[in-house]
C-alpha positions in Angstrom: 15.1 25.2 26.5 14.7 28.9 26.4 12.9 30.7 23.5 15.4 31.8 20.8 18.1 29.2 21.6 18.2 27.9 18.1 18.7 31.6 16.7 21.6 32.1 19.5 23.4 28.9 18.5 23.1 29.8 15.0 24.7 33.0 15.3 27.6 31.3 17.5 28.1 28.7 14.9 28.4 31.3 12.3 25.1 30.6 10.4 23.2 33.6 9.0 20.3 34.9 10.8 17.2 33.6 8.9 13.9 31.8 10.0 14.3 28.0 10.0 11.7 27.9 7.3 13.9 29.4 4.6 16.1 26.1 5.1 13.2 24.0 3.9 12.1 24.3 0.3 8.5 23.2 -1.2 8.6 20.2 -3.5 9.2 21.0 -6.9 7.1 19.9 -9.9 9.6 17.3 -10.9 10.0 16.0 -7.3 6.3 15.6 -7.3 6.2 13.6 -10.5 9.0 11.4 -9.4 6.9 10.6 -6.2 3.7 9.9 -8.3 5.6 7.7 -10.7 7.0 5.6 -7.9 3.6 5.3 -6.2 2.3 3.4 -9.5 5.0 0.8 -9.0 4.2 -2.0 -6.4 6.4 -2.0 -3.5 7.7 -5.6 -4.1 8.5 -5.0 -7.9 12.1 -5.1 -9.4 12.7 -1.5 -10.8 15.5 -0.2 -13.4 16.1 3.5 -12.8 18.4 6.1 -13.6 20.8 7.0 -11.0 19.0 10.0 -9.8 15.8 8.3 -9.4 17.7 5.2 -7.8 17.9 6.8 -4.6 14.1 7.2 -4.2 13.9 3.3 -4.7 16.9 2.3 -2.6 14.7 0.5 0.0 13.3 -2.1 -2.6 14.7 -5.4 -2.7 16.0 -5.2 -6.3 16.9 -1.9 -8.2 18.7 -2.0 -11.3 20.8 0.9 -12.6 19.6 2.1 -16.0 20.3 1.5 -18.9 20.7 -2.4 -17.5 17.1 -3.6 -17.2 17.9 -7.1 -16.0 14.6 -8.8 -14.7 13.1 -5.4 -13.6 9.4 -5.4 -14.1 9.2 -1.4 -14.2 11.7 1.1 -15.8 11.6 4.6 -14.4 13.0 7.4 -16.7 13.3 11.2 -16.0 13.7 13.1 -19.2 15.1 16.3 -17.2 17.4 14.3 -14.9 19.6 12.5 -17.6 21.8 10.6 -15.0 23.8 7.5 -16.1 23.5 7.0 -19.9 27.3 7.0 -20.8 30.0 9.4 -21.5 31.1 10.6 -25.3 27.9 9.6 -26.8 25.0 11.7 -28.4 23.6 14.6 -26.4 21.7 12.9 -23.5 18.5 14.5 -24.1 18.4 12.8 -27.7 19.8 9.4 -26.4 17.2 9.4 -23.8 14.3 10.2 -26.2 15.8 7.3 -28.5 15.9 4.9 -25.7 12.4 5.8 -24.5 11.0 5.6 -27.8 12.5 2.0 -28.3 10.8 1.0 -24.9 7.6 2.7 -26.1 7.8 0.7 -29.5 8.6 -2.7 -27.8 6.0 -5.1 -27.5 7.8 -6.2 -24.2 7.0 -2.9 -22.4 4.0 -0.4 -22.2 4.0 3.1 -20.8 1.9 3.4 -17.7 2.9 6.9 -16.4 3.9 10.0 -18.0 4.0 13.2 -16.1 6.3 16.1 -16.2 8.9 14.3 -18.1 9.1 11.3 -15.8 8.2 8.1 -17.5 7.3 4.7 -16.3 7.3 1.6 -18.4 5.7 -1.8 -17.3 7.1 -5.3 -18.7 4.1 -7.0 -20.3 5.7 -10.5 -21.1 
């Protein structure tokens, strides 16, 4: 294909003239923290995660939508991406903090990852 074909196609298709690299953003600190959190969880482990993190885990065999934990060995929470916690309830940040505190104080879970507002808890029983 001749040089400049992408630019000509984009002009004909109505796209603005901009270099292609402007369409791809660098990962945010939050995205990096989510990636690091997922990396500490074994690939075959069952996980409970908020809706916005669940997409990153969708290739796993068992993923539960938080707040349901079920038989999950790990729980992943993002303080900044509240996701599904229910409607008509206390402000999401306060409720998530209360839930995270309950998991932290539970003898059944221990905090194994905390970076950039992303938390990973592991079931210990």
